[in-house]
N, CA, C and O of each residue as an XYZ file, in Angstrom:
816
protein
N     -36.157     -2.863     16.993
C     -36.431     -3.931     17.800
C     -35.084     -4.966     18.662
O     -34.542     -5.793     17.929
N     -34.763     -4.924     19.632
C     -33.814     -6.325     20.240
C     -34.360     -7.327     20.200
O     -35.580     -7.254     20.053
N     -33.797     -8.567     20.298
C     -34.777     -9.634     20.998
C     -33.619     -9.864     22.360
O     -32.483     -9.447     22.586
N     -34.627    -10.790     23.115
C     -33.490    -10.947     24.475
C     -32.531    -11.940     24.059
O     -32.506    -12.871     23.254
N     -31.511    -11.250     25.149
C     -30.265    -11.167     24.987
C     -29.046    -10.702     23.967
O     -27.958    -11.098     23.549
N     -30.141     -9.385     23.830
C     -28.892     -8.426     23.582
C     -28.164     -7.347     24.460
O     -28.488     -6.302     25.024
N     -27.102     -8.051     24.318
C     -25.949     -7.271     25.569
C     -26.047     -5.643     24.488
O     -26.204     -5.447     23.283
N     -25.835     -4.639     25.830
C     -25.607     -3.125     25.373
C     -24.585     -3.052     24.282
O     -24.829     -2.078     23.570
N     -23.497     -3.739     23.873
C     -22.027     -3.820     23.278
C     -22.628     -3.637     22.190
O     -22.746     -2.788     21.307
N     -23.176     -5.200     22.625
C     -24.192     -5.708     20.516
C     -24.623     -4.441     19.688
O     -24.177     -4.123     18.586
N     -26.051     -3.447     20.796
C     -26.195     -2.453     20.231
C     -25.911     -1.406     19.913
O     -26.433     -0.648     19.096
N     -24.480     -1.232     20.977
C     -23.942     -0.181     20.126
C     -23.660     -0.464     18.603
O     -24.284      0.236     17.806
N     -22.938     -1.250     18.191
C     -22.596     -2.299     16.801
C     -23.466     -2.435     15.670
O     -23.174     -2.456     14.474
N     -24.493     -2.517     16.189
C     -25.584     -2.738     15.371
C     -26.169     -3.872     15.279
O     -26.801     -4.275     14.302
N     -25.932     -4.596     16.580
C     -26.267     -5.974     15.576
C     -27.951     -6.165     16.488
O     -28.630     -5.440     17.215
N     -28.049     -7.359     16.013
C     -29.975     -8.369     16.483
C     -29.120     -9.681     16.952
O     -28.508    -10.427     16.187
N     -29.210     -9.803     18.391
C     -28.990    -11.113     18.323
C     -30.477    -12.035     19.219
O     -31.332    -11.547     19.957
N     -30.282    -13.556     18.741
C     -31.666    -14.201     19.533
C     -30.915    -14.717     20.754
O     -29.766    -14.781     21.192
N     -32.280    -15.082     21.102
C     -32.214    -15.750     22.856
C     -31.514    -15.988     23.110
O     -30.754    -15.692     24.032
N     -31.545    -17.023     21.885
C     -30.166    -18.643     21.844
C     -29.021    -17.936     21.621
O     -28.134    -18.704     21.251
N     -28.443    -16.124     21.726
C     -27.146    -16.091     20.902
C     -26.817    -16.215     19.843
O     -25.628    -16.127     19.538
N     -27.810    -16.466     18.929
C     -27.041    -16.678     16.996
C     -27.515    -15.055     16.707
O     -28.467    -14.356     17.056
N     -26.153    -14.849     15.768
C     -26.716    -13.418     15.156
C     -27.128    -12.978     14.334
O     -26.493    -12.834     13.290
N     -28.875    -12.433     14.560
C     -29.335    -12.250     13.679
C     -29.488    -10.879     12.684
O     -30.256    -10.749     11.731
N     -28.383     -9.777     13.284
C     -28.763     -8.827     12.134
C     -27.461     -8.251     12.608
O     -27.197     -8.407     13.800
N     -26.276     -7.353     11.547
C     -25.528     -6.668     11.730
C     -25.066     -5.242     10.717
O     -24.914     -5.135      9.500
N     -24.973     -4.535     11.527
C     -24.943     -3.368      9.962
C     -23.261     -3.665      9.898
O     -22.371     -3.807     10.737
N     -23.314     -3.672      9.029
C     -21.783     -4.491      8.280
C     -20.773     -3.266      7.365
O     -19.612     -3.443      6.998
N     -21.715     -1.876      7.125
C     -20.692     -0.187      6.648
C     -21.707      0.178      6.178
O     -22.592     -0.562      5.748
N     -21.712      1.066      6.191
C     -22.081      2.562      6.282
C     -21.552      3.362      4.899
O     -20.434      3.848      4.726
N     -22.703      3.352      3.956
C     -22.118      4.442      2.511
C     -23.359      5.466      2.568
O     -24.527      5.222      2.268
N     -22.643      7.040      3.169
C     -23.434      8.361      3.168
C     -24.772      7.485      3.901
O     -24.482      6.595      4.700
N     -25.311      7.592      3.789
C     -26.366      7.487      5.105
C     -27.053      5.978      4.467
O     -27.969      5.567      5.179
N     -26.868      5.444      3.721
C     -27.347      3.838      3.274
C     -26.323      2.029      4.311
O     -25.301      1.379      4.096
N     -27.205      2.006      5.128
C     -26.683      0.705      5.419
C     -26.288     -0.365      5.389
O     -27.139     -1.253      5.446
N     -25.052     -0.702      5.303
C     -25.563     -2.891      4.382
C     -25.765     -3.415      5.831
O     -25.698     -3.075      7.013
N     -26.058     -4.464      4.997
C     -25.876     -4.931      6.250
C     -25.415     -6.624      6.357
O     -24.652     -7.099      5.516
N     -26.047     -7.559      7.632
C     -25.501     -8.833      7.462
C     -26.478     -9.681      6.541
O     -26.185    -10.802      6.126
N     -27.567     -9.083      6.290
C     -28.511    -10.307      5.606
C     -28.662     -9.593      4.388
O     -29.368    -10.246      3.619
N     -28.284     -8.520      3.903
C     -28.140     -7.584      2.824
C     -26.266     -9.247      2.352
O     -26.509    -10.215      1.631
N     -25.287     -9.103      2.774
C     -24.076     -9.946      2.574
C     -24.610    -11.095      2.557
O     -24.346    -11.422      1.400
N     -25.359    -12.238      3.140
C     -25.972    -13.440      3.398
C     -26.497    -13.253      1.575
O     -25.803    -13.647      0.638
N     -27.573    -12.712      1.459
C     -28.560    -12.932      0.920
C     -27.378    -13.056     -1.177
O     -27.129    -13.836     -2.096
N     -27.160    -11.809     -0.761
C     -26.019    -11.698     -2.207
C     -25.716    -13.050     -2.273
O     -25.856    -13.819     -3.224
N     -25.289    -13.253     -1.171
C     -24.173    -14.819     -0.963
C     -24.595    -15.844     -1.379
O     -23.942    -16.681     -2.003
N     -26.651    -15.948     -0.847
C     -27.201    -16.663     -1.297
C     -27.656    -17.020     -2.883
O     -27.568    -18.102     -3.463
N     -28.118    -15.867     -3.327
C     -29.236    -15.681     -3.964
C     -27.885    -15.292     -6.021
O     -28.192    -15.027     -7.183
N     -26.212    -15.560     -5.102
C     -25.779    -15.358     -6.016
C     -25.833    -13.896     -6.865
O     -25.541    -13.791     -8.056
N     -26.252    -12.839     -6.025
C     -25.805    -11.385     -6.808
C     -25.070    -10.673     -6.463
O     -25.334     -9.549     -6.036
N     -23.030    -11.585     -6.658
C     -22.497    -10.594     -6.824
C     -21.726    -11.010     -7.885
O     -21.412    -12.185     -7.696
N     -21.101    -10.411     -9.320
C     -20.292    -11.019    -10.250
C     -18.939    -11.984     -9.869
O     -17.979    -11.845     -9.111
N     -19.316    -12.855    -10.650
C     -18.098    -13.757    -10.622
C     -18.056    -14.768     -9.006
O     -19.101    -14.948     -8.380
N     -17.316    -15.080     -8.739
C     -17.112    -16.615     -8.091
C     -17.815    -15.993     -7.033
O     -17.617    -14.838     -7.408
N     -18.825    -15.800     -5.474
C     -19.270    -15.938     -4.176
C     -18.277    -15.776     -3.573
O     -17.749    -16.829     -3.214
N     -17.423    -14.247     -3.105
C     -17.054    -15.105     -1.580
C     -18.024    -15.554     -0.495
O     -19.148    -15.066     -0.373
N     -17.274    -16.997      0.682
C     -17.634    -17.741      1.362
C     -18.423    -17.344      2.539
O     -19.179    -18.004      3.252
N     -17.888    -15.492      2.588
C     -17.988    -15.132      4.161
C     -18.614    -14.257      3.724
O     -18.376    -13.655      2.676
N     -19.934    -13.982      4.843
C     -19.845    -12.561      4.640
C     -19.371    -11.275      4.589
O     -19.633    -10.416      3.747
N     -18.444    -11.182      5.833
C     -17.599    -10.352      5.652
C     -16.974     -9.718      4.411
O     -17.014     -8.547      4.034
N     -16.208    -11.110      3.710
C     -15.200    -11.351      2.580
C     -16.601    -10.487      1.694
O     -15.912     -9.515      1.388
N     -17.920    -10.163      1.121
C     -18.677     -9.163     -0.036
C     -18.809     -8.490      0.597
O     -19.707     -7.894      0.002
N     -18.600     -7.684      1.897
C     -18.440     -6.075      2.257
C     -18.222     -5.137      2.055
O     -18.425     -4.200      2.827
N     -17.569     -5.031      0.582
C     -16.754     -4.325     -0.058
C     -16.757     -4.683     -1.397
O     -16.318     -3.945     -2.279
N     -17.243     -5.813     -1.597
C     -18.467     -5.592     -3.446
C     -20.110     -4.586     -3.237
O     -20.636     -3.823     -4.047
N     -20.448     -4.880     -2.198
C     -21.800     -4.801     -1.935
C     -21.773     -2.467     -1.411
O     -22.553     -1.548     -1.658
N     -20.420     -2.565     -0.655
C     -19.900     -0.877     -1.078
C     -19.920     -0.747     -2.252
O     -20.857     -0.192     -2.826
N     -19.034     -1.164     -2.775
C     -18.837     -0.243     -4.430
C     -20.094     -0.840     -4.716
O     -20.080     -0.444     -5.882
N     -21.509     -1.652     -4.618
C     -22.358     -1.698     -5.486
C     -23.058     -0.697     -4.895
O     -24.092     -0.466     -5.521
N     -22.861      0.210     -3.635
C     -23.567      0.571     -3.264
C     -23.363      2.551     -3.868
O     -24.070      3.543     -4.047
N     -22.342      2.253     -3.937
C     -21.343      3.840     -4.646
C     -22.019      4.392     -5.938
O     -22.670      5.398     -6.216
N     -21.455      2.985     -6.789
C     -22.231      3.096     -8.358
C     -23.919      3.095     -8.676
O     -24.552      3.643     -9.578
N     -24.363      2.234     -7.532
C     -26.294      3.097     -7.333
C     -26.284      4.576     -7.090
O     -26.873      5.283     -7.908
N     -25.566      5.238     -5.858
C     -25.477      6.650     -5.639
C     -25.612      7.135     -6.676
O     -26.586      7.837     -6.949
N     -24.535      6.836     -7.599
C     -24.522      7.756     -8.489
C     -25.419      7.422     -9.628
O     -25.635      8.409    -10.331
N     -26.169      6.034    -10.133
C     -27.304      6.349    -10.637
C     -28.179      6.787    -10.585
O     -28.588      7.189    -11.675
N     -28.831      6.967     -9.723
C     -29.580      7.530     -9.235
C     -29.673      9.098     -9.588
O     -30.533      9.553    -10.342
N     -28.990      9.628     -9.150
C     -28.191     11.252     -9.154
C     -28.148     11.565    -10.400
O     -28.087     12.776    -10.611
N     -28.164     10.627    -11.645
C     -28.732     10.275    -13.285
C     -30.325     10.299    -13.494
O     -31.009     11.209    -13.962
N     -30.687      9.143    -13.053
C     -31.978      9.033    -12.932
C     -31.777      8.524    -14.568
O     -31.974      9.271    -15.526
N     -31.370      7.180    -14.667
C     -31.622      6.857    -16.026
C     -33.404      6.440    -16.581
O     -34.418      6.785    -15.973
N     -33.365      5.755    -17.673
C     -34.845      5.157    -17.937
C     -34.622      3.821    -16.912
O     -33.592      3.258    -16.542
N     -35.964      3.588    -16.641
C     -35.996      2.395    -15.336
C     -35.841      1.085    -16.995
O     -36.131      1.325    -18.167
N     -35.426      0.115    -16.532
C     -35.439     -1.289    -17.070
C     -36.954     -1.659    -17.582
O     -37.964     -1.213    -17.037
N     -36.959     -2.664    -18.865
C     -37.594     -2.858    -18.683
C     -38.363     -4.496    -17.866
O     -37.602     -5.404    -17.531
N     -40.284     -4.647    -17.607
C     -40.591     -5.395    -16.559
C     -39.757     -6.250    -17.251
O     -38.762     -6.597    -16.616
N     -39.854     -6.618    -18.184
C     -39.138     -8.319    -19.108
C     -37.991     -8.642    -18.625
O     -37.714     -9.728    -18.116
N     -37.104     -7.491    -18.798
C     -35.546     -7.883    -18.581
C     -35.615     -8.055    -16.724
O     -35.046     -9.071    -16.326
N     -36.146     -7.306    -15.797
C     -36.215     -7.792    -14.915
C     -37.134     -9.275    -14.128
O     -36.806     -9.873    -13.103
N     -38.355     -9.548    -15.051
C     -38.349    -11.130    -14.705
C     -37.390    -11.642    -15.019
O     -37.129    -12.591    -14.279
N     -36.463    -11.430    -16.044
C     -35.289    -12.431    -17.094
C     -34.378    -12.811    -15.294
O     -34.225    -13.790    -14.563
N     -34.141    -11.903    -15.297
C     -33.064    -11.937    -14.659
C     -33.585    -12.094    -13.020
O     -32.765    -12.048    -12.103
N     -35.120    -12.294    -12.774
C     -35.514    -13.504    -11.611
C     -35.363    -14.495    -11.998
O     -34.776    -15.395    -11.397
N     -35.980    -14.587    -13.369
C     -35.890    -16.165    -13.048
C     -34.620    -17.086    -13.354
O     -34.537    -18.313    -13.283
N     -33.685    -16.174    -13.702
C     -31.897    -16.654    -13.649
C     -31.659    -16.850    -12.715
O     -30.686    -17.537    -12.406
N     -32.653    -16.194    -11.699
C     -32.068    -16.940    -10.424
C     -32.349    -18.002     -9.492
O     -31.918    -18.758     -8.621
N     -33.697    -17.468    -10.451
C     -35.218    -18.410     -9.042
C     -34.713    -20.229     -9.878
O     -35.058    -21.264     -9.307
N     -33.827    -20.269    -11.346
C     -33.762    -21.984    -11.745
C     -32.907    -22.365    -10.725
O     -32.986    -23.521    -10.307
N     -32.104    -21.596    -10.254
C     -30.879    -22.518     -9.354
C     -31.178    -23.402     -8.571
O     -30.614    -24.448     -8.249
N     -32.983    -22.483     -7.991
C     -33.966    -23.928     -7.377
C     -34.067    -25.187     -7.928
O     -33.815    -25.391     -9.116
N     -34.464    -26.162     -7.059
C     -35.021    -26.970     -7.703
C     -36.297    -27.793     -7.574
O     -36.768    -28.668     -8.301
N     -36.925    -26.978     -5.858
C     -37.973    -26.241     -5.878
C     -38.670    -25.026     -4.965
O     -38.098    -24.371     -4.094
N     -40.660    -24.848     -5.588
C     -40.869    -23.150     -4.931
C     -40.640    -23.764     -3.585
O     -40.538    -22.826     -2.795
N     -40.502    -24.989     -2.914
C     -40.570    -25.235     -0.904
C     -39.026    -24.640     -1.069
O     -38.875    -23.820     -0.164
N     -37.830    -24.737     -1.872
C     -36.224    -24.657     -1.466
C     -36.636    -23.598     -2.161
O     -36.959    -22.880     -1.214
N     -36.897    -22.879     -3.250
C     -36.713    -21.622     -2.981
C     -37.684    -20.541     -2.477
O     -37.668    -19.444     -3.036
N     -38.589    -20.795     -1.384
C     -39.319    -20.000      0.023
C     -38.646    -20.017      1.019
O     -38.276    -19.076      1.721
N     -38.393    -21.524      1.147
C     -37.559    -21.606      2.818
C     -35.947    -20.487      2.151
O     -35.367    -19.912      3.073
N     -35.616    -20.354      1.363
C     -34.313    -19.743      0.750
C     -34.647    -18.406      1.246
O     -34.047    -17.941      2.215
N     -35.973    -17.479      0.374
C     -36.050    -15.825      1.135
C     -36.352    -15.755      2.534
O     -35.990    -14.817      3.245
N     -37.419    -17.348      3.180
C     -37.123    -17.045      4.503
C     -36.041    -16.728      5.873
O     -36.006    -15.932      6.811
N     -35.036    -18.102      5.245
C     -33.795    -17.808      5.519
C     -32.932    -16.841      5.876
O     -32.376    -16.674      6.961
N     -32.839    -16.023      4.579
C     -32.011    -15.111      4.341
C     -32.609    -13.470      4.809
O     -31.935    -12.442      4.878
N     -34.164    -13.647      5.105
C     -34.970    -12.135      5.451
C     -35.154    -11.814      4.345
O     -34.557    -10.739      4.283
N     -35.668    -12.040      3.191
C     -35.928    -11.474      1.510
C     -36.658    -11.798      1.055
O     -36.899    -12.986      0.839
N     -37.415    -10.698      0.671
C     -38.890    -11.228     -0.284
C     -38.629    -11.019     -1.555
O     -37.553    -10.564     -1.941
N     -39.948    -11.451     -2.599
C     -39.325    -11.482     -3.950
C     -39.276     -9.972     -4.489
O     -38.636     -9.467     -5.411
N     -40.415     -9.312     -3.346
C     -39.970     -7.844     -3.696
C     -39.642     -6.978     -3.931
O     -39.935     -6.146     -4.789
N     -38.042     -7.135     -2.161
C     -37.097     -6.511     -2.267
C     -35.858     -7.147     -3.553
O     -35.141     -6.569     -4.370
N     -36.161     -9.099     -3.075
C     -35.347     -9.357     -4.830
C     -35.429     -9.154     -6.159
O     -34.775     -9.577     -7.113
N     -36.717     -8.140     -6.005
C     -36.615     -7.984     -7.388
C     -35.974     -6.430     -7.403
O     -34.930     -6.038     -7.923
N     -36.883     -5.770     -6.721
C     -36.382     -3.935     -6.442
C     -34.088     -4.293     -6.740
O     -33.581     -3.315     -7.290
N     -33.372     -5.088     -6.519
C     -31.930     -5.682     -6.514
C     -31.882     -6.171     -7.511
O     -30.747     -6.629     -7.637
N     -32.494     -6.376     -8.393
C     -32.383     -6.886     -9.899
C     -32.830     -6.017    -11.031
O     -32.515     -6.104    -12.218
N     -33.816     -4.956    -10.295
C     -34.191     -3.760    -10.912
C     -32.815     -3.257    -10.892
O     -32.117     -3.924    -11.655
N     -32.105     -2.231    -10.239
C     -31.309     -1.265     -9.589
C     -30.266     -1.835    -10.034
O     -29.428     -0.965    -10.269
N     -29.703     -3.348    -10.386
C     -28.569     -4.195    -10.650
C     -28.549     -3.746    -12.863
O     -27.648     -3.286    -13.565
N     -29.515     -4.043    -13.094
C     -30.229     -3.358    -14.623
C     -30.155     -2.100    -14.864
O     -30.561     -1.580    -15.902
N     -29.611     -1.488    -13.890
C     -29.772      0.170    -13.593
C     -28.446      0.149    -14.481
O     -28.177      0.147    -15.682
N     -27.721      0.133    -13.200
C     -26.879      0.527    -13.148
C     -25.615     -0.710    -13.960
O     -24.401     -0.653    -13.762
N     -26.388     -1.850    -14.954
C     -25.488     -1.916    -15.822
C     -25.471     -1.202    -17.269
O     -24.740     -1.427    -18.234
N     -26.309     -0.452    -17.138
C     -27.347      0.542    -18.366
C     -26.706      1.587    -18.094
O     -26.852      2.405    -19.002
N     -26.330      1.802    -17.617
C     -25.811      3.816    -16.701
C     -24.196      3.300    -17.137
O     -23.704      4.152    -17.878
N     -23.166      2.050    -16.859
C     -22.108      1.390    -16.839
C     -21.762      1.598    -18.784
O     -20.907      2.132    -19.490
N     -22.582      1.081    -18.903
C     -22.423      0.816    -20.644
C     -22.211      2.245    -21.251
O     -21.159      2.792    -21.581
N     -23.026      2.532    -21.287
C     -23.116      4.366    -21.434
C     -21.783      5.373    -21.238
O     -20.857      5.966    -21.792
N     -22.430      5.082    -20.059
C     -20.678      6.366    -19.574
C     -18.807      5.676    -19.706
O     -17.755      6.216    -19.363
N     -19.156      3.847    -20.562
C     -17.921      3.951    -20.083
C     -18.055      3.335    -21.687
O     -17.462      2.267    -21.843
N     -18.571      3.732    -22.565
C     -18.900      3.273    -23.537
C     -17.436      3.523    -24.607
O     -17.078      2.567    -25.294
N     -17.010      4.245    -24.647
C     -15.725      4.961    -25.102
C     -13.979      4.498    -24.631
O     -12.890      5.071    -24.671
N     -14.449      3.233    -24.219
C     -12.766      2.753    -24.329
C     -12.182      2.275    -24.901
O     -12.688      1.224    -25.294
N     -11.574      2.392    -25.123
C     -10.064      2.991    -26.531
C     -10.119      1.160    -27.308
O      -9.890     -0.002    -26.972
N     -10.537      1.875    -28.388
C     -10.508      0.077    -29.585
C      -8.777     -0.060    -29.710
O      -8.054      0.788    -30.231
N      -8.288     -1.458    -29.042
C      -6.942     -1.049    -28.813
C      -6.426     -1.094    -30.452
O      -7.059     -0.936    -31.495
N      -4.805     -1.418    -30.154
C      -4.167     -1.081    -31.838
C      -4.307     -2.558    -32.238
O      -4.735     -3.609    -31.762
N      -3.774     -2.133    -33.267
C      -3.428     -3.949    -34.072
C      -2.207     -4.670    -33.584
O      -1.951     -5.871    -33.502
N      -1.500     -3.547    -33.273
C       0.316     -3.661    -32.586
C       0.154     -4.407    -31.332
O       0.928     -5.225    -30.835
N      -1.173     -3.918    -30.830
C      -1.707     -4.568    -29.076
C      -2.018     -5.523    -29.389
O      -1.524     -6.509    -28.841
N      -3.057     -5.679    -30.498
C      -3.545     -6.981    -30.534
C      -2.403     -8.772    -30.847
O      -2.646     -9.954    -30.606
N      -1.349     -8.134    -31.392
C      -0.661     -8.839    -32.358
C       0.200     -9.337    -30.950
O       0.658    -10.466    -30.773
N       0.314     -7.838    -29.726
C       1.221     -8.540    -28.794
C       0.046     -9.169    -27.486
O       0.421     -9.457    -26.350
N      -1.279     -9.274    -27.936
C      -1.544    -10.194    -26.919
C      -2.241    -11.229    -27.398
O      -3.278    -11.745    -26.983
N      -1.694    -11.429    -28.136
C      -2.238    -13.153    -29.218
C      -0.426    -13.218    -28.785
O      -0.283    -13.783    -27.701
N       0.056    -13.054    -29.013
C       1.899    -13.922    -28.709
C       1.629    -14.010    -27.008
O       2.061    -14.985    -26.394
N       1.107    -13.244    -26.513
C       1.164    -14.007    -24.869
C       0.209    -15.390    -24.586
O       0.043    -16.265    -23.737
N      -0.340    -14.914    -26.023
C      -1.559    -16.266    -25.536
C      -1.417    -17.456    -26.513
O      -2.152    -18.422    -26.309
N      -0.615    -17.492    -27.480
C      -0.598    -17.925    -28.477
C      -0.312    -19.584    -27.820
O       0.052    -20.311    -28.744
N      -0.360    -20.061    -26.969
C      -0.601    -21.962    -27.006
C      -2.040    -21.420    -26.450
O      -2.855    -22.300    -26.725
N      -2.513    -20.632    -25.964
C      -4.229    -21.048    -25.530
C      -4.725    -21.078    -26.914
O      -5.398    -22.074    -27.182
N      -4.536    -20.138    -27.947
C      -5.051    -20.595    -29.491
C      -4.704    -21.750    -30.136
O      -5.331    -22.277    -31.055
N      -3.826    -22.077    -29.701
C      -2.676    -22.472    -31.164
C      -3.734    -23.913    -30.181
O      -4.523    -24.338    -31.025
N      -3.897    -24.472    -29.208
C      -4.508    -25.597    -28.975
C      -6.530    -25.970    -28.835
O      -7.305    -26.916    -28.697
N      -6.524    -24.414    -29.001
C      -7.982    -24.649    -29.370
C      -7.882    -24.317    -31.717
O      -8.825    -23.928    -32.406
N      -7.145    -24.499    -31.977
C      -6.695    -24.391    -32.989
C      -7.443    -22.882    -34.162
O      -7.724    -22.853    -35.360
N      -7.505    -22.109    -33.344
C      -7.712    -20.634    -33.312
C      -6.808    -20.244    -33.867
O      -5.765    -20.059    -33.239
N      -6.914    -19.867    -35.825
C      -5.835    -18.691    -36.207
C      -6.106    -17.381    -35.686
O      -7.179    -17.163    -35.123
N      -5.053    -16.305    -35.848
C      -4.866    -15.103    -35.207
C      -6.161    -13.978    -36.530
O      -6.636    -12.997    -35.957
N      -6.521    -14.110    -37.728
C      -7.551    -13.805    -37.614
C      -9.162    -14.244    -36.543
O     -10.246    -13.754    -36.229
N      -8.540    -15.173    -36.388
C     -10.186    -15.644    -35.608
C     -10.101    -14.809    -34.076
O     -10.960    -13.987    -33.757
N      -9.184    -15.084    -33.387
C      -8.680    -14.394    -32.317
C      -8.445    -13.309    -32.635
O      -7.982    -12.592    -31.747
N      -8.584    -12.896    -33.569
C      -8.333    -11.246    -33.115
C      -9.515    -10.142    -32.266
O      -9.386     -9.197    -31.487
N     -10.822    -10.936    -32.975
C     -12.513    -10.562    -32.595
C     -11.846    -10.543    -31.012
O     -11.437     -9.493    -30.517
N     -11.806    -11.625    -30.420
C     -11.626    -12.839    -29.529
C     -10.807    -11.435    -28.627
O     -11.469    -10.757    -27.842
N      -9.305    -11.151    -28.885
C      -8.609    -10.168    -28.114
C      -9.115     -9.017    -28.117
O      -9.310     -8.532    -27.002
N      -9.481     -8.226    -29.272
C     -10.296     -7.102    -29.207
C     -10.963     -6.550    -27.770
O     -10.772     -5.679    -26.921
N     -12.219     -8.064    -28.198
C     -12.717     -7.501    -27.347
C     -12.956     -8.228    -25.368
O     -13.630     -8.271    -24.339
N     -11.963     -8.562    -25.982
C     -11.037     -8.981    -24.005
C     -10.265     -7.745    -23.684
O     -10.561     -7.154    -22.646
N      -9.092     -7.173    -24.618
C      -8.315     -5.497    -24.264
C      -9.556     -4.852    -23.791
O      -9.512     -4.957    -22.565
N     -10.905     -4.090    -24.210
C     -11.581     -3.297    -24.293
C     -12.302     -3.666    -22.711
O     -12.647     -2.899    -21.813
N     -12.342     -4.690    -22.775
C     -13.172     -5.322    -21.527
C     -12.195     -5.107    -20.204
O     -12.704     -4.908    -19.101
N     -11.328     -5.139    -20.315
C     -10.131     -4.938    -19.171
C      -9.720     -4.054    -18.582
O      -9.362     -3.897    -17.415
N      -9.848     -2.618    -20.594
C      -9.847     -1.094    -20.078
C     -10.928     -0.297    -19.663
O     -10.751      0.894    -19.408
N     -12.390     -1.008    -19.540
C     -13.055     -0.709    -20.081
C     -13.089     -0.387    -17.387
O     -13.023      0.421    -16.461
N     -13.283     -2.252    -17.902
C     -13.280     -2.774    -15.908
C     -12.235     -1.543    -15.759
O     -13.029     -0.602    -15.758
N     -10.802     -0.899    -15.618
C     -10.233     -0.048    -15.212
C     -10.363      1.640    -15.097
O     -10.036      2.607    -14.408
N     -11.187      1.181    -16.461
C     -11.903      2.663    -16.377
C     -12.802      2.804    -15.423
O     -12.869      3.974    -15.047
N     -13.911      1.695    -14.585
C     -14.880      1.507    -13.887
C     -13.952      1.969    -12.157
O     -14.167      2.793    -11.268
N     -12.755      0.752    -12.442
C     -12.274      0.555    -10.790
C     -12.098      1.597    -10.504
O     -12.506      1.832     -9.366
N     -11.336      3.019    -11.363
C     -10.365      4.351    -10.910
C     -11.761      4.874    -10.281
O     -11.955      5.330     -9.155
N     -12.951      4.613    -11.660
C     -14.172      5.899    -11.037
C     -14.697      5.828     -9.366
O     -14.920      6.718     -8.545
N     -14.780      4.230     -9.292
C     -15.267      3.998     -7.816
C     -14.263      4.466     -6.666
O     -14.396      4.994     -5.561
N     -13.167      4.013     -7.467
C     -12.571      4.421     -6.231
C     -12.864      6.330     -5.724
O     -12.918      6.740     -4.564
N     -12.994      7.101     -6.883
C     -12.855      8.297     -6.956
C     -14.408      8.222     -6.728
O     -14.758      8.905     -7.691
N     -15.027      8.028     -6.398
C     -16.374      7.782     -5.643
C     -16.438      7.298     -4.179
O     -17.273      7.605     -3.328
N     -15.102      6.263     -4.043
C     -15.158      6.112     -2.231
C     -14.703      7.600     -1.569
O     -15.035      7.792     -0.399
N     -13.954      8.663     -2.278
C     -12.646      9.295     -2.107
C     -14.222     10.402     -1.344
O     -14.365     10.785     -0.183
N     -15.058     10.602     -2.438
C     -16.050     11.934     -2.354
C     -17.368     11.027     -1.571
O     -18.481     11.552     -1.574
N     -17.218      9.926     -1.041
C     -18.571      9.615     -0.312
C     -17.552      9.074      1.032
O     -16.465      8.507      1.143
N     -18.834      9.734      2.145
C     -18.474      9.245      3.759
C     -18.869      8.033      3.510
O     -20.035      7.859      3.156
N     -17.717      6.621      3.680
C     -17.964      5.420      3.792
C     -17.041      4.957      4.926
O     -15.838      5.210      5.001
N     -18.285      3.732      6.421
C     -16.925      3.612      7.725
C     -17.860      1.785      6.680
O     -18.841      1.302      6.114
N     -16.567      1.626      7.130
C     -16.393     -0.332      6.835
C     -16.995     -0.410      9.088
O     -16.612      0.438      9.893
N     -17.663     -1.291      9.358
C     -16.764     -1.151     10.517
C     -16.392     -2.803     11.189
O     -16.358     -3.638     10.286
N     -16.279     -3.042     11.768
C     -15.209     -4.322     12.401
C     -16.124     -5.793     12.470
O     -17.169     -6.178     12.993
N     -15.178     -6.276     11.713
C     -16.182     -7.466     11.834
C     -15.910     -8.554     12.809
O     -16.693     -9.498     12.915
């Protein structure tokens, strides 16, 4: 449904505009047949659904949502077991606790056009993706002792300031190196998924 004031040009770009000229909805990207909308991006920002510091603008989060959709498509192909309901509720509680009252929470849902059902589905999909990635990339190579020693030398100031010995730091560095290698493997995998999937990023 197009509200009053929507022009033909807006219709061609998948925009929904209110009579006073405010942009209500717009298609940001299409991944395969899945549409990523402005409301998706706004909700991702408002509810903190993107890992790391959230971008301030919806357009900046588009690429992250495209990557998420690419991974989710792969997860759905292999249909791993769904996460436990308790894990989904824990994820919902983690999001809710950022709001100081139920009224503010409800208002944010209204402002983003999201419902708790839709948000819960988002959390469930993210948990499925996390589990899939943990299984698929569990074999990220363990660093050698020489690689750990080299990393310690590069970060010596940090550990000496904290009073951390090499023996103590080695466990931290091993985890960091494994996480870094796993992230590189995932990034390469997502790049390959992009090559094999029709992805359209619409002009902002």
